[in-house]
N, C-alpha and C positions, 0 to 999 in steps of 0.2 A: 554543576550543582543543579538539582531539580528546581523547576519553577513551581509556583503555587498551583497552577492548573494541572501540571503533571502529578503533583502530590494528591490533588483531589481525584484525578482519574485512577490512581493506584488504590485509593481508598474504596472507590466503587468496584474496581477490578477484584479486590479481595473478597467482595461479597458475591461475585459472579464471574468466575474466570472463563466461562463459556460465552460471554456476551461479545459477539464479534464487533459490534459498534464501539465498545469500550477499548478493545484491543486495537482497532483501527485508530481511534482517537489518541491512544498512547503512541503508536507508531508515528502518526502525523505530528504530534507534539515534539517528539524527538527530531523529526525532519525540520520543523520550524526552528528548532534550536541548532540546526546544522550538526547534530550528532548523528552522522550518517551511519555509523556502524550499529548503534542502538536502534535506529530507525529500521535498518535492514533486518535486524534480529526480530523486531516486533512485527514487521510485515510478514516475515517467514512464519512467526507464530500464528498470525491471522490466517495465512495460507493453509497451515496445518489444521486450523479450526474450521475454516469456511472457504475452500478454494473457489467457490462460486460468488464470492463477495467482489463483484466487478469493480466497485469503486476503488479498490486498493491498487489495481494494476497500473494505472497512470502514475500515481504517486510513488509506488514501489520502483517503477522503471526509472523515475527521475533520481531516486536515491542511488540506484545501481550506476547511473551515469556519473553521479558525484564520486562514486568509489572506483571510477574508471572501469566499470564492468559493462561496456556497451553491448556485448553479445548477450549478456544476461538481460539487459534492458529490452533488447529486441525480442528475446524469448518471452519475457513477461508481457509485452504489448501484444504479441501474437496470441498468447494464451488468453489474455483478457478479451481480445476480439472474439475468440471462439466462445468464451463464456457469455459475452454480451449477445452474440447471435443466438445462442441457446436460450437465453433468458428474454430475447426479443427487446433488448435495451438498445435501441437505435442511437440514442443520444450518446451514451457511453461508447458504443461501437465507433461512432464518428470521431469522438475525441481521441480514442486510442489509435485509430487509423491516421489521424492528422499527426499525432506524435510520432508514429512509426515512419511516416513519410519524411518528417523532419530529421529522422535518424540517418536516412540515406545520404 
């Protein structure tokens, strides 16, 4: 069952389906609910909308791990690192590298 926050996010989403932050928030809300499959689907939607949204890669990789998709998680972290370098986002790059090192 959807929680109140998720319902609010869907109301906002209906008014602007191209808002990458709202799509991220929906994916993350499903993740917090431990609905891994829905979280995976919404992170994929976000990726289709904004592959340079570097904030999604860490959380998306964690969802992949929960679904026993460790290779996918590694690929996501590596792609996130590439985007973080391109965007000069050193903080996110460091977080993704740390997570990747924990995967080994």
